[in-house]
Every structure is written in C-alpha cells, then in structure tokens.
C-alpha positions in Angstrom: -50.3 -155.2 33.1 -48.6 -158.2 32.0 -48.6 -158.7 28.2 -48.0 -162.1 25.9 -45.7 -163.0 23.5 -45.6 -165.5 21.7 -42.1 -166.5 19.7 -41.3 -170.0 17.8 -40.6 -172.3 20.7 -41.5 -170.5 23.8 -44.0 -167.6 25.2 -42.8 -164.7 26.2 -44.8 -162.3 29.0 -43.6 -158.3 29.3 -44.8 -155.4 31.2 -44.5 -153.0 33.6 -45.5 -152.0 36.8 -45.5 -148.3 38.6 -45.2 -148.2 41.7 -43.8 -144.7 43.9 -42.5 -144.0 47.5 -42.7 -141.1 49.3 -39.6 -139.9 51.8 -39.7 -137.2 53.8 -37.5 -135.1 54.6 -33.9 -135.8 56.1 -31.9 -134.4 57.7 -28.4 -134.6 57.3 -28.0 -136.9 60.2 -30.1 -139.5 59.3 -28.9 -139.3 55.5 -26.0 -140.5 56.8 -27.2 -142.9 59.3 -29.1 -144.8 56.6 -25.8 -144.9 54.5 -23.5 -145.7 57.2 -26.0 -149.3 58.6 -27.6 -149.5 55.2 -25.7 -151.5 52.1 -27.0 -148.7 49.2 -25.4 -149.8 46.4 -26.8 -153.2 45.9 -30.3 -152.3 45.4 -31.5 -150.6 42.3 -33.4 -147.4 44.0 -30.6 -147.5 46.1 -32.3 -148.2 49.7 -35.1 -151.7 50.5 -38.7 -150.7 52.1 -37.3 -152.7 55.6 -34.3 -150.6 56.7 -36.0 -147.3 55.1 -39.1 -147.5 56.9 -38.9 -145.2 59.1 -37.8 -142.2 56.8 -40.9 -143.2 54.3 -44.6 -141.7 54.6 -45.9 -143.3 51.0 -46.4 -146.4 48.8 -48.4 -145.2 46.2 -49.1 -148.5 43.8 -48.4 -152.0 43.9 -46.2 -152.5 47.1 -44.7 -156.0 46.7 -43.8 -154.0 43.2 -41.7 -151.6 45.7 -40.4 -155.7 47.2 -39.1 -156.7 44.4 -41.3 -158.5 42.1 -45.3 -157.5 41.2 -46.6 -160.5 42.4 -50.5 -159.0 40.9 -49.8 -159.4 37.8 -47.1 -162.4 38.5 -49.3 -164.6 39.7 -51.8 -164.8 37.1 -49.7 -165.6 34.9 -48.3 -168.2 37.3 -52.2 -169.4 37.6 -52.9 -169.4 33.6 -49.8 -171.3 32.8 -50.8 -174.0 35.2 -47.3 -173.2 37.7 -49.5 -172.5 40.4 
C-alpha cells in the first residue's frame, strides 16, 4: 500500500509490500550448482526468480514485488498522476 506525503514542491509516495518465497530443501550439490551458475551477489535477496525456479515451491504475495516492483501498488499511482 502506498501513501502520499506532500512536500513544498513535490509529492512523495511511500509504502511497503511484503512477499514470501519458499525454497524446497536443497542438497549441497544443488546449492553449489546454484552458486556456480548464478551471479547471486548482484541481487538483494541473493537470487532471482528465473534462475531459482527449480528450487522455489511457493510464492505468497505479489509476484511482481518478488521480481522487483509491486505493480499492484505502483500502477494505480501512475494512473492517478496521469502518467499511465
């Protein structure tokens, strides 16, 4: 959910969106394989959905949030501001 804060010359939208990703139990070989084929240091959660799909059993919440941006929250704001 986004909230609006008005400053003297700008409007700032702020909010939060929680999503939960469940990984299945992985063997040591699978972990090493994942670490070897993924540049995990580039990502905040140390994984990206596409390269982790074999290990993920469930995503709760916003899938677009897990990928990077909670579109369910952002699109209404863009429409409100006539940017979309």
